[in-house]
C-alpha positions in Angstrom: 34.3 70.3 171.7 32.8 73.8 172.5 34.3 75.3 169.3 35.2 73.9 165.9 38.5 74.2 164.0 37.6 77.8 163.1 36.8 78.6 166.8 33.1 79.1 166.1 31.0 78.2 169.1 29.4 74.7 168.5 27.4 74.3 171.7 23.9 73.2 170.7 21.4 76.1 170.6 24.1 78.5 172.0 24.0 80.8 168.9 20.3 80.5 168.1 19.5 84.0 169.4 22.5 85.8 167.7 21.3 88.4 165.2 23.6 89.0 162.2 24.7 92.6 161.5 22.2 94.7 159.6 22.8 96.8 156.5 23.4 99.8 158.7 26.0 97.9 160.8 27.8 96.7 157.6 27.9 100.3 156.3 29.5 101.5 159.6 32.0 98.6 159.6 33.0 99.5 156.0 33.9 103.0 157.2 36.2 101.7 159.9 39.9 102.3 159.1 40.9 99.1 160.8 44.3 97.8 159.5 43.9 94.2 160.6 47.4 92.9 159.6 49.0 95.9 161.4 47.0 95.2 164.5 48.0 91.6 164.5 51.6 92.4 164.1 51.6 95.2 166.8 50.0 92.8 169.3 52.1 89.8 168.3 49.0 87.7 167.4 49.7 84.8 165.1 46.2 84.2 164.0 42.6 85.3 164.7 39.9 82.8 165.6 36.4 82.8 164.3 34.9 82.2 160.9 37.4 83.3 158.3 34.6 84.0 155.8 33.7 87.0 158.0 35.7 90.3 158.4 37.7 90.7 161.6 35.4 93.5 162.7 32.3 91.3 162.2 33.8 88.4 164.2 34.7 90.7 167.1 31.5 92.6 167.2 28.6 90.3 166.3 29.5 86.8 167.2 30.0 85.1 170.6 33.3 83.7 171.7 34.5 81.3 174.4 37.9 81.8 175.9 40.0 79.7 178.3 41.3 82.3 180.7 43.4 79.9 182.7 44.0 76.2 183.5 45.4 74.9 186.8 46.3 71.4 188.0 49.0 69.5 189.8 52.3 70.8 191.2 53.8 73.8 189.5 56.3 75.0 192.2 60.0 74.8 192.3 61.8 71.5 192.3 60.3 68.1 191.7 57.1 66.5 193.0 55.7 63.4 191.3 52.3 63.6 192.9 49.3 62.8 190.7 46.6 65.5 191.0 43.0 64.5 191.5 41.5 67.9 190.5 41.9 70.3 187.6 40.4 73.8 187.1 39.7 75.8 184.0 38.3 79.3 184.0 36.2 80.3 181.0 35.1 83.7 179.7 31.9 83.7 177.7 31.7 86.7 175.4 28.0 87.4 174.7 26.5 89.5 171.9 23.2 91.2 171.6 20.1 89.1 172.2 21.9 86.4 174.2 20.8 85.6 177.7 23.7 84.7 180.1 21.4 82.4 182.2 20.4 80.5 179.1 24.0 80.3 177.8 25.2 78.9 181.1 22.5 76.3 181.1 23.5 75.3 177.5 27.1 75.2 178.5 26.3 72.9 181.5 24.3 70.6 179.3 27.1 70.4 176.8 29.7 69.5 179.5 27.4 66.9 181.1 27.0 65.2 177.7 30.8 64.7 177.6 31.6 64.3 181.3 28.4 63.2 183.1 29.9 63.0 186.6 33.4 64.4 186.6 32.9 68.2 186.1 31.3 70.8 188.3 30.4 74.2 186.7 30.6 77.2 189.0 29.3 80.5 187.9 31.6 83.4 188.6 29.4 86.3 187.5 27.9 87.8 184.4 26.7 90.9 182.7 24.0 90.8 180.0 25.0 92.2 176.6 24.0 95.6 175.7 23.3 97.3 172.4 21.9 100.7 171.3 20.4 100.8 167.8 22.8 102.5 165.4 20.0 104.6 164.0 18.9 105.9 167.4 17.9 109.6 167.3 20.7 110.4 169.8 23.5 109.2 167.4 23.4 112.2 165.0 23.2 114.6 167.9 26.4 113.2 169.4 27.9 113.0 165.9 27.4 116.7 165.2 28.7 117.7 168.7 31.9 115.8 168.2 32.3 117.2 164.7 31.9 120.7 166.0 34.6 120.2 168.7 37.1 118.2 166.7 36.6 119.7 163.3 36.2 116.4 161.4 33.6 113.6 161.1 33.8 111.1 163.9 33.8 107.4 163.1 30.8 105.3 164.2 31.8 102.0 165.7 28.6 99.7 165.8 29.7 97.7 168.8 32.6 97.3 171.2 33.8 94.2 173.1 34.4 94.4 176.8 33.0 93.8 180.2 30.8 96.8 181.2 27.5 97.1 183.2 25.9 98.9 180.2 22.8 96.8 180.4 21.8 98.8 183.4 21.1 101.7 181.0 19.9 99.9 177.8 18.1 97.0 179.4 16.7 98.2 182.7 16.3 101.9 182.2 15.6 101.6 178.4 18.0 104.5 177.7 20.5 104.8 174.9 24.2 104.3 175.7 26.8 105.9 173.4 30.4 105.6 174.3 32.9 108.3 173.1 36.6 107.4 173.6 38.8 110.4 173.6 42.3 108.9 174.2 44.8 108.3 171.4 45.3 104.8 170.0 48.4 104.1 172.1 46.7 104.9 175.4 47.7 101.5 176.8 44.2 101.1 178.3 44.3 99.5 181.8 48.1 99.0 181.6 50.5 100.4 184.2 51.4 103.3 181.8 47.8 104.1 180.7 47.8 107.7 179.4 45.8 110.4 177.6 47.1 113.4 175.8 46.2 116.7 177.6 44.7 118.2 174.4 42.4 115.2 174.0 41.4 115.5 177.6 40.5 119.2 177.3 38.5 118.6 174.1 
């Protein structure tokens, strides 16, 4: 009940603070050389959730998601055991976007769950990081752009937003400083995998 058939979040008021992409964001997305079908095939993804009327980049960058990270209940060991479990656990990831407040989103989630299961479910907060966003027209952007162009000999690509769990809010929210991320590794870097790697030439540049 937290998402509809297109996997858009349906919790009441949950998406009220979500700001759609601006014209500058749309221009930047149009410049991304993102081959969505090739990406899906390479990662063995059968389908992508979210509103099909929006581009894949727009769905990933500008709209919130709720993911079931894991479910556990009953006996899952070797052999047979016909016991009936009296508890079940589900771990959720809430992916926030700019302007959303994790405390408010958690309250709305709890309210939604209580409306369906008034007494049976306990919601325990694991932790959170507020979303972060630096304006795409910030004065620091062209400075970094020109520096990268001078080193690499070609125009860099501006990606409006990235998904992930990072404490970036410490800079943009608390210190009121811009935060610009510049990835230097090649596309097959296998980030966070056992064989994560970076080419020496990229590292030196």
